[in-house]
C-alpha positions in Angstrom: 170.3 35.4 8.2 168.3 36.8 5.3 168.4 40.6 4.6 164.9 41.0 6.0 165.7 39.5 9.3 168.9 41.4 9.6 167.1 44.7 8.8 164.2 43.9 11.3 166.4 44.1 14.4 168.7 47.1 15.4 172.0 46.5 16.7 173.0 48.0 19.8 175.1 50.4 18.1 172.3 51.5 15.9 170.1 51.8 19.0 172.7 54.0 20.7 173.1 56.2 17.5 169.3 56.6 17.3 169.2 57.4 21.0 172.0 60.0 20.8 170.6 61.9 17.8 167.1 62.1 19.2 168.5 63.3 22.6 170.4 66.2 20.7 167.0 67.4 19.1 164.9 66.8 22.2 167.6 68.4 24.6 167.9 71.5 22.4 164.1 71.9 22.5 164.0 71.5 26.3 166.8 73.8 26.8 165.3 76.6 24.6 161.9 76.2 26.4 163.7 76.3 29.9 165.6 79.5 28.8 162.2 81.2 27.5 160.4 80.2 30.8 163.3 81.1 33.2 165.1 83.8 31.2 168.3 82.4 32.5 170.8 80.5 30.1 172.7 78.8 32.8 169.5 77.3 34.3 168.5 76.1 30.9 171.8 74.4 30.2 171.7 72.7 33.6 168.1 71.5 33.0 169.1 70.3 29.4 172.2 68.5 30.7 170.4 66.6 33.3 167.5 65.8 30.9 170.0 64.5 28.2 171.7 62.0 30.5 168.4 60.5 32.0 166.3 60.5 28.9 169.3 58.9 26.9 169.4 56.1 29.0 165.5 55.6 29.1 165.4 55.9 25.3 168.1 53.3 24.9 166.4 50.9 27.4 163.0 51.5 25.6 164.4 50.8 22.1 166.1 47.4 23.5 162.8 46.4 25.1 161.1 46.7 21.8 163.7 44.3 20.3 162.2 41.6 22.7 158.8 42.1 21.2 158.0 39.4 18.4 157.4 41.0 15.0 154.5 39.8 12.8 155.8 37.0 10.3 158.8 36.3 12.5 
């Protein structure tokens, strides 16, 4: 494979790494908002934890689905 075609598609590991790093940022945001709204740190942590797991899986599946979409010039 050429460098261009290798770089055009993310590996499963890269998709997982991207999903994980994004989930950290997004979950912290959600947890902070939940804490501000509820005023309860324990509730914010529960909301953030549930959100992390569910949205991690959804993001990974979304990334892999995009790998099925043909790219221009391919």
